[in-house]
N, C-alpha and C positions, 0 to 999 in steps of 0.2 A: 268773446269773439264769435261772430256768426259763422255758421258752416257754409262751405262753398258747394253750390250745386254744379256738378260736372255735366254740363250740357253736351259737350262733344266726347265724353267718355275718354278723356285723356289722363285722368288721375287714376293710377292702378288701385284696385281694392286690396287692402292689407289686413282688414279685420271685418268681422261680422257682428252685428248687434241684433239680438232677437228680443222681441217684446214678450212679456210674461204671458199674455193671452195666447200667443203663438205656441209657446212651450206647453201650455195647458191643452191646447187643441191637439198637438202632436202626441202628447202622452195619452190622451183619451182615445185617439185613433189607434195607438199601439196596444191599448188594452182590449179594444174591440176586435182587432185582427192582428195576427202574428206578422203578416207582411202586408204593407199598404203603401200607397204613393199619393202624394198631394202636391199642389202648386204653392209656391211662396210669392208673396206680394210685398212690394216695398220700393225703395229708391236708395241710390248711393249718394252719400254726402261726404265730401272731403276725404275720400279713400276708405270710408266705412259703409258697408252694405247694411242698411237698416231694414230689417224685415218686420213689418207691422201687422201682417195678416196672412192667413193661409186657409186653404180649403182642401178636403180630401177628394181624390178622383175615384170614380166607381171601379170596383174590382170585378174581374171576369175569370171564369175557370180557365185552367191551363189548356184545355182542348179547344178553346175558342180560337177562331182565326185571328192571326196577328194583325192583319190589315183592318179587320172589322173592329177589333179592340181599340186600335189607334184612332180610327175615325170616330168611334163612340166617345172616347175620352176627349178628343179635340172638340167635338160638338158640346159636350158637357162643360168643358172649360170656357168655351165661347159664351155659353148662356150665363155662367156664373160671373164672368167679367161684365156682361151687360147688366146683370142685377146690381153688382157693386157700383157700376157707373151711375145707375139711377139713384142710389142713396149717397152718392158722392164719397164712396170709399176708395181705398187704394186699388188701382186696377193694373198696375205695371207688374208683370211677372218677371221675377229676378232669378228664378230657379225652381227647384222642387225638393221635396223631402221624401225619405223612405224610412219605414219602421221595419227593421230587419235585424236578426242576430247574426247573419252571414253577410259581411260586406264584400265588395269587389265582385259582384255579379256582372255577367256580360251584359245583361239588360240595363244595368245601371250605367255602365260605360257607354253603351250605344245611345241611351237617352241623354246623357250629359254631353256627348259629342254632337248630338243633334241640336241641343240647346246652345252649344258653344257658337254655332253659326248665326243664330237669330236673336240672342239675348245680349244685353249690355254686359261688357266685361266677361263674356263667355258663360255667365250663369253660375249659380252656387247650388250645391247639393248638401242637404243636412241629413245626417244619418242618426237615427235614434234606435237604441237597443232596448226592446221591451223586456228582455230578461233581466237586464240591469235595473230597469225601472221597477220591476216586481220586487227587487231586493232593497228598494229605497234609494237607488242611485240614479240620478237623472243623467243619462249618458247621451250627450249631444256632441256631434263633431261636424265641422264644416269643411268641405273639400271643393276643389276645382281642378280641372285637367291641366297638366303641365304642357308647356310649349313643345317639348320634344315628342310627347305622345301625339299631339295634334298634328305635328309635321309628318309623322308616320301614318296617321289616320288619313290625311289628305292624299297620300300616295296609295292608300288601300293595300299596304304591304306590311305584314307582320311575320315575315319569315325570319330565319336566324340572322341572315345578313342585314336586314333592315333593323332588327333589334340591336345588333352590335353597332351599326352606324349611328343610330339615334341614342344609344346608351340607355335603353329602356329596360327596367326591371319591374317587378310587381310593386316595389316601394317608390318608383318614380312615375307611376301613372297619374296619381293624384297628389296635389299639394294641399296640406292641411292649413286652415286659417284659424286664428284665435277667435273665440266666441265670448261675447259679453251679453248677459241677460239684463234687459232694461225693465224695471218695474216702476209703474207710475206712483206718485206720492199717495194717491187715494187707495191704491191696492196695498201699498206698504202699511198705511195706517190701519186698514181693515185687518190685515194679517196680524199686526201687532196687537190690536184690540182683541182678536180671537185668541191669541196666545196667552194674554195676561188673564189670570183668574179674576173673576168678578165676585163680589160678596153675595151671599145667598139672599134670595128674596124673602119677603115677609111670610109668604105661604110656605116656603121651604123651612123657615125657622120654626113656625108653628107645628109643621109636620114632624120635624126633628124632635121638638120638645115632647110631643105626644108619644113618640116612639122611644123616648128616653135616650136619644143619641145626640151627638154634637153636629150641628149643621156644617157642611163642607162647602168651600167655595166652588162655584161652577166654572168649568173651563170649556170654551167652545171647541177648541182643538185638543183632544185628549193626547197624552204623551205617546210618542211613537217608540215602540220597543223593537223595531226591525233591525236596529244596529246590534242588538244582542243575539239575533238569530245567526247561528253559525252558517247555515246554508251550504254546508259542504257536500252532502250526498247529491242533492238535486243539481247544484251548479257543476260539480265535477262530472256527473253523468252526462249532462247536456254538452259540456265542453269537450269531453272525450268522444262523444258521439259525433260532434261536428268535425273533430280532428280525423277520426277514422273515416267518416264519410268523404271528407276532402281528399284524403290519401287514396281511397278507392277510386274516386272520380279522376284524380290525377293519373293513377295507373292506367285506367281505361283510356283516357285521352292520349297518354304516351304510347299505348299499344296501337291506337289508331294512327298516330303520327308515324310510328315505326313501320306499319303496314304500307302507308302511302309512300314513305321514303324508299322502301324496298321496290315498290312498283316503279317509282321514278328511276331508280338505279337500273332495273331490268330494261326499261324502255331506252334509257340512255346507252346501255351496253349494246342493245340491238342496233341503235342508230350509229354508234361508233364503229361497230363491226361492218355495217353496210358501207359507211363512208370509206373505211380503210380498204375493204375489198374492191370498191369501185376505183379508188386511186391506184391500187396495184394493177387492176385490169387495164386502166388507161395507160399506165406506164408500159405495159407489155404491148399494147396496141401502137403506141407511139414508136417503140423500138422496132416493131414490124412494119412501120410506115402506114399504119391505118389511122383513120381519124378517131379521136377519143370519144367515148360515150358522153352524152350530156349528164351534167350533175343535177340529179333530181332534188327537189325541195324535201329535206329530211323531215321537216315539221309536218308536212302533209302526209308523208308515208307512215310516220310513227307518231302516235298521239301521246306525247310526253305530258303528263299532268303537271300543273304548277306545284311549286313547293308548298307544303301545308302551312297553315297559319299557326303560330305559336302563342297567339293571344289567350286562347282558352286555357292552355297549360300554365301560362304565367298567372292568370287570374286565380286558378285553382291553388297554385302555390301561395298566392297572397291570402286566400281564405284559410289555408292550413296555418300560415304564420299568424294571422289575426286570432284564430281559435286557440292556438298554442299560447299566445301572449295573454289572452283572456283567461285561460286555464291557470297560467302562472300567477296572475294577479288575484284571482278569486281564491285559489288554494293558499297562497301566502297570507292573505288577510284572514282566511278561516283558521289557519294554524296559529296565528297570533292570538285570535280570540279563544281558541281552545286552551292554549297555555295560560292565557290571562284568567280563564274561568277555573282552571285547575290550581292556580296559585293560591296559597293560603292568605287569608285576610288578616 
């Protein structure tokens, strides 16, 4: 059955298919930089977002101006799309990817919210963890923003009342989509050929006979012993550092929110005191037969700051939760390997 091309974007995307070449490019980018961003190219067919190509975006230092960085990345993206169009490659941007060990960054949410307005189906974001890749685990997750978060984002309100009305928590900001990796038949045949041992050549046989040894078969892909690596000290250290850092950032953010809340409470108390005193004075003046004083605009007299946003605090809680889950998974796997290694044969 042929796939349906959704021209009007009416079929919702329920899964993501990533080409093996895209997986290789993202892993390579994660090895070169601990944090990186790139664009995803592809098209959606019958409810499946098929990602067939990608390219990394240039990185800039943190102290660089945000507007200048965005403009430079936009120009680079435009040039890359022009080059792909010249060679008749996929040129439709369907989202972006990030290589990071700390998900739920505010920059990630802002970039995805921006793409939600201009890309088909709101765009897809792929998160790759380079720390997991270093341990031999290809960690890829696909996300998209939920409708309730986008409703709050359109109102530009993330105070406590807005979060309660839209029922937003750190676990309901993104919706995870299932991922399937597609490998071409030619690539599968090549990997299978590399994995199977080949007989020794004539030169290897003569060399082995002269050295009085037995010729061994040649394997293009040597065996990987990364699964035997316990990886407990380094993995636990990084995960605990991420948890502690997230808790410290969350405490700092909560202190800032508490300070702003106290300021708001003080200004509101001043405004309420002024309104109540003006009402009492007008009551006395009316009783004395005098005209009441005009009621001044309280918002002009007292600068009451808006309620602080709780988005950053919520994202920091999500980072702590993700780091704690990663710590649980890595330590549980490491403990099983330790007990298996200590078990008698």
